[in-house]
C-alpha positions as MATLAB code, in Angstrom:
seq = 'MSMTIRAMRRSDLSNVLDIQSKCYTELEPESEASFDTKLRLSPTTCFVACDEGTVVGYLIAIPWVFANPPALDAVDIDAPLAADCLYLHDLAVAPEARNSGAGRALVDQFFPLLKALQLERACLVAVQSSAPYWRRHGFQTVSETPSLAAKLASYGSGAQYMEYLAPQV';
ca = [
     112.799   51.592   30.264;
     114.168   53.378   27.260;
     115.713   50.476   25.297;
     117.785   51.252   22.230;
     119.852   48.993   20.000;
     122.986   50.337   18.367;
     126.153   49.079   16.720;
     128.729   47.775   19.159;
     131.869   49.872   19.563;
     135.250   48.804   20.836;
     134.642   51.050   23.860;
     131.689   48.784   24.777;
     133.868   45.708   25.287;
     134.421   46.239   29.029;
     130.638   46.316   29.543;
     130.221   43.305   27.271;
     132.819   41.345   29.252;
     131.093   42.271   32.509;
     127.726   41.027   31.207;
     129.359   37.867   29.885;
     130.898   37.100   33.294;
     127.488   37.408   34.959;
     125.686   35.247   32.405;
     128.019   32.376   31.593;
     128.492   30.212   34.648;
     129.179   26.894   32.909;
     131.867   28.148   30.521;
     135.179   29.890   30.878;
     134.542   33.525   29.865;
     135.934   34.568   26.513;
     138.686   37.138   26.320;
     138.447   40.733   25.215;
     140.777   39.810   22.341;
     138.283   37.199   21.107;
     135.367   39.628   21.156;
     137.514   42.346   19.598;
     138.439   39.974   16.749;
     134.778   39.264   15.993;
     133.871   42.944   16.203;
     136.734   43.760   13.821;
     135.629   41.017   11.399;
     132.065   42.272   11.176;
     131.271   45.570   12.920;
     127.901   45.834   11.142;
     126.607   42.605   12.731;
     127.496   43.243   16.380;
     125.106   45.209   18.606;
     124.479   46.365   22.141;
     121.181   47.005   23.902;
     121.205   50.155   26.013;
     118.797   51.245   28.706;
     119.088   55.004   29.114;
     122.624   54.845   27.718;
     123.819   51.911   29.851;
     124.796   48.729   27.998;
     122.565   45.924   29.303;
     122.964   43.322   26.577;
     124.865   42.421   23.450;
     124.754   40.281   20.328;
     127.871   39.295   18.389;
     127.453   37.782   14.927;
     129.814   37.196   12.023;
     129.389   35.913    8.464;
     130.757   32.384    8.569;
     130.792   28.882    7.093;
     128.017   26.496    8.107;
     128.822   23.600   10.472;
     132.308   24.970   11.145;
     131.988   27.223   14.210;
     135.138   28.921   15.436;
     136.525   27.528   18.682;
     135.292   29.289   21.780;
     137.597   32.203   22.645;
     139.246   32.076   19.220;
     141.373   35.128   18.490;
     143.231   33.999   15.390;
     140.381   33.871   12.890;
     139.821   35.575    9.567;
     136.638   36.218    7.666;
     135.909   33.283    5.364;
     136.126   33.964    1.644;
     132.769   32.323    0.973;
     130.502   32.823    3.986;
     127.255   30.881    3.630;
     125.608   31.731    6.948;
     125.450   34.361    9.657;
     126.901   32.866   12.809;
     125.314   34.249   15.966;
     128.273   33.810   18.267;
     126.857   35.254   21.463;
     123.797   36.901   22.945;
     123.658   37.894   26.588;
     121.545   40.204   28.714;
     122.616   41.397   32.161;
     120.635   39.665   34.930;
     119.191   42.988   36.097;
     117.822   43.643   32.579;
     116.165   40.272   31.993;
     112.518   40.522   30.945;
     113.198   44.071   29.737;
     112.863   43.165   26.067;
     116.596   43.640   25.447;
     117.152   40.057   24.273;
     114.184   40.140   21.941;
     115.223   43.524   20.546;
     118.718   42.198   19.810;
     117.333   39.088   18.093;
     114.968   41.297   16.074;
     118.011   43.295   14.926;
     119.766   40.062   13.904;
     117.271   38.435   11.515;
     117.078   41.287    8.948;
     120.847   40.977    8.542;
     120.307   37.733    6.642;
     118.546   39.542    3.826;
     120.963   42.478    3.921;
     123.914   40.086    3.586;
     122.087   37.901    1.044;
     122.368   34.847    3.266;
     119.665   32.223    3.624;
     120.883   30.620    6.822;
     121.865   31.571   10.356;
     123.562   29.293   12.838;
     124.680   29.284   16.455;
     125.930   27.078   19.249;
     123.378   26.817   22.044;
     125.092   26.561   25.443;
     123.919   26.341   29.040;
     120.622   24.664   28.090;
     119.574   27.563   25.826;
     118.335   25.412   22.901;
     114.631   25.827   23.871;
     115.049   29.612   23.748;
     116.513   29.409   20.258;
     113.820   26.982   19.065;
     111.248   29.655   19.934;
     113.081   31.882   17.435;
     112.974   29.263   14.667;
     116.354   27.553   15.113;
     116.588   23.763   14.868;
     119.299   21.429   16.126;
     121.642   20.113   13.428;
     122.749   16.461   13.429;
     126.333   16.227   14.596;
     129.078   14.877   12.412;
     132.397   13.849   14.009;
     133.963   17.056   12.671;
     131.193   19.227   14.139;
     131.347   17.377   17.468;
     135.057   18.151   17.662;
     134.357   21.840   17.020;
     131.655   21.904   19.714;
     133.957   20.424   22.353;
     135.256   23.869   23.355;
     131.683   25.043   24.040;
     131.080   22.759   27.010;
     128.947   19.693   27.576;
     125.494   19.747   26.070;
     126.338   22.346   23.419;
     124.070   22.065   20.383;
     124.725   23.423   16.902;
     121.545   24.983   15.536;
     120.433   26.533   12.265;
     117.729   28.866   11.086;
     116.644   28.847    7.468;
     115.249   32.141    6.237;
     111.772   31.923    4.709;
     111.864   31.847    0.920;
     110.103   34.836   -0.629;
];
């Protein structure tokens, strides 16, 4: 395999949607408009993994406000004025590319963004029983408040809000 990671382009969205539909079986797939909104908000924090030029995985992240994730499939969102975390909205790898290193390569592209954006925290919503995967990458589950629980409702049952605190240097 010849795995490369590059910035996501709008022209990648059809491949991204195809991968999403194969990977998310417990959630209603998000729309192209939702992914396009996130890509527009932060094009420097959205990536695709390519194997010999074919998109086999993606990672979508946006600077955001901690403990206030956007609703799943949100299209009417704006960049917050005072982002305090990097929100990893979605990571998916096509079933045929699992165990190829694509997921790890995308995650490895993500963490240096914290320093580049001068943020000390990353967060995400773990869905479809993915929390153990994210714990292996240093994320920890955050205690739910009623407000956070309401936000997580659109992410399906068992969704967990998780955070990663960057090591202090």
